[in-house]
C-alpha positions as CSV (number, residue, x, y, z in Angstrom):
1,M,136.5,108.7,110.5
2,L,134.3,107.9,107.5
3,V,135.2,105.0,105.2
4,V,135.1,105.1,101.4
5,E,135.4,101.8,99.5
6,V,137.2,102.0,96.2
7,V,136.7,99.2,93.6
8,N,138.1,99.5,90.1
9,G,138.4,103.3,90.3
10,R,134.9,103.8,91.7
11,S,134.6,105.3,95.2
12,L,131.5,104.2,97.1
13,V,130.0,105.3,100.4
14,W,127.6,102.8,102.0
15,G,126.4,104.5,105.1
16,A,123.4,106.8,105.2
17,E,124.8,108.8,108.1
18,A,128.1,109.2,106.2
19,V,126.3,110.5,103.1
20,Q,124.5,113.0,105.3
21,A,127.7,114.1,106.9
22,L,129.5,114.6,103.6
23,R,126.7,116.7,102.2
24,E,126.0,118.9,105.3
25,R,129.4,119.3,106.8
26,L,131.8,119.0,103.9
27,G,129.8,120.2,100.9
28,V,130.2,117.0,98.9
29,G,127.1,115.5,97.3
30,G,128.1,112.7,95.1
31,R,125.5,110.6,93.2
32,M,123.3,107.8,94.3
33,V,123.6,104.7,92.1
34,G,121.8,102.0,94.0
35,A,118.4,100.6,93.0
36,L,115.5,100.8,95.4
37,P,113.9,97.4,96.4
38,R,110.4,98.7,95.8
39,G,111.3,100.2,92.4
40,P,114.2,98.3,90.9
41,R,113.3,99.0,87.2
42,Q,113.5,102.8,87.3
43,N,116.3,105.3,87.6
44,S,114.6,108.5,88.6
45,R,115.0,107.8,92.3
46,L,118.1,105.9,93.5
47,G,119.5,104.8,96.8
48,L,122.7,103.7,98.5
49,P,125.6,103.4,97.7
50,L,126.8,106.9,97.0
51,L,129.2,107.2,94.1
52,L,131.9,109.9,94.5
53,M,133.9,111.4,91.6
54,P,137.6,110.7,91.8
55,E,138.2,114.4,92.6
56,E,135.8,114.2,95.5
57,A,137.3,111.1,96.9
58,R,140.8,112.5,96.6
59,L,139.9,115.8,98.2
60,L,138.2,114.1,101.2
61,A,141.2,111.8,101.7
62,E,143.7,114.7,101.4
63,I,142.0,116.8,104.1
64,G,141.7,113.7,106.3
65,A,137.9,113.5,106.3
66,V,137.7,109.9,105.0
67,T,139.8,106.8,104.8
68,L,140.1,105.1,101.4
69,V,140.1,101.4,101.5
70,S,140.4,98.7,98.8
71,A,137.5,96.3,99.3
72,P,138.2,92.6,98.7
73,R,136.7,90.9,95.7
74,P,134.0,88.3,96.4
75,D,135.0,84.7,96.1
76,P,132.8,82.9,93.5
77,R,133.4,79.7,95.5
78,N,131.5,81.1,98.4
79,H,128.5,82.2,96.4
80,S,126.4,79.2,97.1
81,L,127.1,79.4,100.8
82,A,126.1,83.1,100.9
83,L,122.9,82.4,98.9
84,A,121.9,79.6,101.3
85,S,122.6,81.8,104.3
86,F,120.5,84.6,102.8
87,K,117.5,82.2,102.2
88,C,117.8,80.8,105.7
89,Q,117.7,84.3,107.2
90,Q,114.8,85.2,105.0
91,E,112.8,82.1,106.1
92,Q,113.5,82.8,109.7
93,S,112.4,86.4,109.3
94,F,109.2,85.2,107.6
95,Q,108.4,82.8,110.5
96,E,109.0,85.5,113.1
97,Q,106.7,88.0,111.1
98,S,104.0,85.3,110.8
99,V,103.9,84.9,114.6
100,L,103.8,88.6,115.2
101,A,101.1,89.1,112.6
102,A,98.9,86.3,114.3
103,Q,99.4,87.9,117.7
104,A,98.4,91.4,116.3
105,R,95.3,90.0,114.7
106,E,94.2,88.1,117.8
107,A,94.7,91.3,119.9
108,R,92.6,93.2,117.5
109,R,89.9,90.6,117.5
110,Q,89.7,90.7,121.3
111,E,89.4,94.5,121.2
112,L,86.5,94.3,118.7
113,Q,84.7,91.2,120.2
114,E,82.7,93.2,122.7
115,K,81.6,95.8,120.2
116,I,80.6,93.1,117.7
117,A,78.5,91.3,120.4
118,E,76.7,94.5,121.3
119,G,75.9,95.2,117.6
120,Q,74.6,91.7,117.1
121,A,72.4,91.9,120.2
122,A,70.9,95.2,119.0
123,K,70.2,93.8,115.6
124,K,68.5,90.7,117.1
125,Q,66.3,93.0,119.3
126,K,65.3,95.1,116.4
127,L,64.3,92.0,114.4
128,E,62.2,90.7,117.3
129,Q,60.4,94.1,117.6
130,D,59.7,94.0,113.9
131,S,58.3,90.5,114.2
132,G,56.0,91.4,117.1
133,A,54.7,94.5,115.3
134,S,53.8,92.3,112.3
135,E,51.5,90.1,114.4
136,S,49.2,93.1,115.3
137,Q,48.4,93.9,111.7
138,E,44.9,93.4,110.3
139,T,43.4,89.9,109.7
140,S,43.4,90.5,106.0
141,Q,47.2,90.4,106.0
142,S,47.4,87.3,108.2
143,Q,48.6,85.2,105.3
144,E,51.6,87.4,104.7
145,T,52.6,87.4,108.4
146,P,53.9,83.9,108.7
147,E,56.2,84.5,105.7
148,K,57.6,87.7,107.3
149,Q,58.0,86.0,110.6
150,T,59.8,83.1,108.9
151,D,62.1,85.6,107.1
152,G,62.8,87.4,110.4
153,Q,63.5,84.2,112.2
154,N,65.8,83.0,109.4
155,V,67.8,86.3,109.6
156,A,67.9,86.2,113.4
157,S,69.0,82.6,113.4
158,A,71.7,83.4,110.8
159,S,72.9,86.4,112.8
160,S,72.8,84.4,116.1
161,S,74.9,81.6,114.5
162,H,77.8,84.1,114.3
163,T,78.1,85.1,118.0
164,G,81.5,86.6,117.5
165,P,84.4,87.1,115.1
166,S,86.0,84.1,113.4
167,D,88.6,82.4,115.5
168,V,90.4,81.3,112.4
169,V,93.5,83.4,111.8
170,E,94.6,83.4,108.2
171,P,98.4,82.8,107.6
172,L,100.6,85.6,106.5
173,P,101.1,85.5,102.8
174,R,104.7,85.6,101.6
175,S,104.0,88.6,99.4
176,A,103.5,90.6,102.7
177,L,107.0,89.8,103.9
178,L,108.8,92.9,105.2
179,V,112.4,93.2,103.9
180,Q,115.0,94.7,106.2
181,L,116.8,97.6,104.3
182,A,120.4,98.2,105.3
183,T,121.3,101.8,106.0
184,A,125.0,101.1,106.5
185,R,127.6,98.6,105.5
186,P,130.3,97.4,107.9
187,R,133.9,97.9,107.0
188,P,135.2,94.6,105.4
189,V,137.5,92.7,107.7
190,K,140.1,92.2,105.0
191,A,140.0,95.7,103.6
192,R,143.3,97.4,103.3
193,P,144.0,101.2,103.3
194,L,144.4,102.7,99.8
195,D,147.0,105.4,99.0
196,W,145.6,107.9,96.5
197,R,149.2,109.0,95.6
198,V,150.1,105.6,94.2
199,Q,148.5,104.2,91.0
200,S,146.9,100.8,91.4
201,K,144.1,98.7,90.0
202,D,141.6,100.2,92.3
203,W,143.0,103.7,92.0
204,P,144.2,104.2,88.4
205,H,143.9,108.0,88.5
206,A,147.1,108.8,90.3
207,G,149.6,110.7,88.1
208,R,147.3,111.1,85.1
209,P,147.4,114.7,83.6
210,A,143.6,114.8,83.0
211,H,142.9,113.9,86.6
212,E,145.4,116.4,88.0
213,L,143.9,119.1,85.8
214,R,140.4,118.4,86.9
215,Y,141.4,118.0,90.6
216,N,143.1,121.4,90.8
217,I,140.0,123.1,89.4
218,Y,137.6,121.1,91.6
219,K,139.6,121.9,94.7
220,D,139.7,125.6,93.9
221,L,136.0,125.8,93.3
222,W,135.2,123.7,96.4
223,E,137.3,126.1,98.5
224,R,135.3,129.0,97.2
225,G,132.2,127.4,98.7
226,F,130.6,125.9,95.5
227,F,129.0,122.4,95.2
228,L,130.1,120.5,92.2
229,S,128.7,117.5,90.3
230,A,129.5,115.7,87.0
231,A,128.3,117.5,83.9
232,G,128.8,114.9,81.2
233,K,125.3,115.4,79.7
234,F,125.8,119.1,79.5
235,G,129.1,118.9,77.6
236,G,131.3,120.0,80.5
237,D,133.4,118.6,83.3
238,F,131.5,119.9,86.3
239,L,128.2,121.6,87.1
240,V,128.8,124.4,89.6
241,Y,126.1,125.1,92.2
242,P,126.0,128.1,94.6
243,G,124.7,125.8,97.3
244,D,123.3,122.3,97.9
245,P,122.0,120.9,94.6
246,L,118.8,119.8,96.4
247,R,118.0,123.5,96.8
248,F,119.7,125.3,93.9
249,H,120.1,125.0,90.2
250,A,123.5,125.0,88.7
251,H,124.8,128.4,87.6
252,Y,127.8,127.3,85.6
253,I,129.0,124.5,83.3
254,A,132.8,124.2,84.0
255,Q,135.2,123.0,81.3
256,C,138.7,122.2,82.2
257,W,141.5,123.3,79.9
258,A,145.2,123.4,80.4
259,A,146.9,126.8,80.0
260,D,148.6,125.8,76.8
261,D,145.6,124.0,75.2
262,D,144.1,125.2,71.9
263,I,140.3,125.4,72.1
264,P,138.6,124.7,68.7
265,L,136.3,127.6,67.8
266,Q,133.5,125.3,66.8
267,D,133.6,123.6,70.2
268,L,133.7,126.9,72.0
269,V,130.6,128.2,70.1
270,S,128.6,125.0,70.5
271,A,129.4,124.9,74.3
272,G,128.4,128.5,74.7
273,R,125.1,128.1,72.9
274,L,124.4,124.9,74.8
275,G,125.0,126.6,78.1
276,T,122.7,129.5,77.2
277,S,119.9,127.1,76.1
278,V,119.9,125.5,79.5
279,R,120.2,128.8,81.3
280,K,123.7,128.3,82.5
281,T,127.0,130.1,81.9
282,L,129.9,128.4,80.3
283,L,133.0,128.6,82.6
284,L,136.4,128.0,81.0
285,C,138.8,127.0,83.8
286,S,142.6,126.9,83.3
287,P,145.2,126.3,86.1
288,Q,148.3,128.5,85.8
289,P,151.9,127.4,86.6
290,D,151.8,129.5,89.8
291,G,148.9,127.4,91.1
292,K,146.1,129.9,90.5
293,V,143.1,129.1,88.4
294,V,141.9,131.6,85.7
295,Y,138.2,131.6,84.9
296,T,136.5,132.9,81.8
297,S,132.7,133.0,81.5
298,L,131.0,133.0,78.1
299,Q,127.3,133.5,77.2
300,W,125.8,133.3,73.8
301,A,124.2,136.5,72.6
302,S,122.3,136.9,69.3
303,L,123.0,139.8,66.9
304,Q,120.7,142.8,67.3
């Protein structure tokens, strides 16, 4: 069973295989929030861990697909020990990579040594032929011949001084150190199971009316086969996709309203116009006392 760590109300998935299983088998996408080691100062492409909405985490726990655990807080007293251990492991990895790099360069040098020797022999032979041809020139050019021979001999001697590739292997620079990227995080030893029905510091959502309202609507749309994600920047509660968000654009901006809530007309008009401007339909969602969810779609239309 998949494990979801919950810390201060945030549900995190650390395993790459778990992320793939949630998306492909359960229709839950979440949102990547981790920085990439090669691009830590950008947010267009992010990596592990995967952040789940509270509604996603509760749904997965309710259907028995995942186990919610409360991860232990790190002890500040052990920070120096953890840092020293990390530096020791990094230095050990660098030494191992230096040895492997030297072995790879030596193997490559042995492979190219024969070809380099053949090339140097052919170059020396060509220089000797050019030197012999210069001696058969006319007597009027005899004063230029020693200079050409001297130049040819200098080049030949310079080339003969390097009979093979250099035996000196340059050390591996630290900038070339390869960093091991983790694709999974083991379950903490002291982690304890978390009950989503009981309100706690790590799970403050239990019993809150706003969470219950959003969860009922999320569950109903998920059971209908839709993918959902957060829609804060679009002025709604959820973005509703007909399939995987990696393949489809969202069709709806879902807003959650209780059955007895009064919707301000100004908010209704602005939300409808915003949805139309981004080519999405505003979807008003209201759970009823009998458990059913009523949906009302709105699109802005100009006067003709």
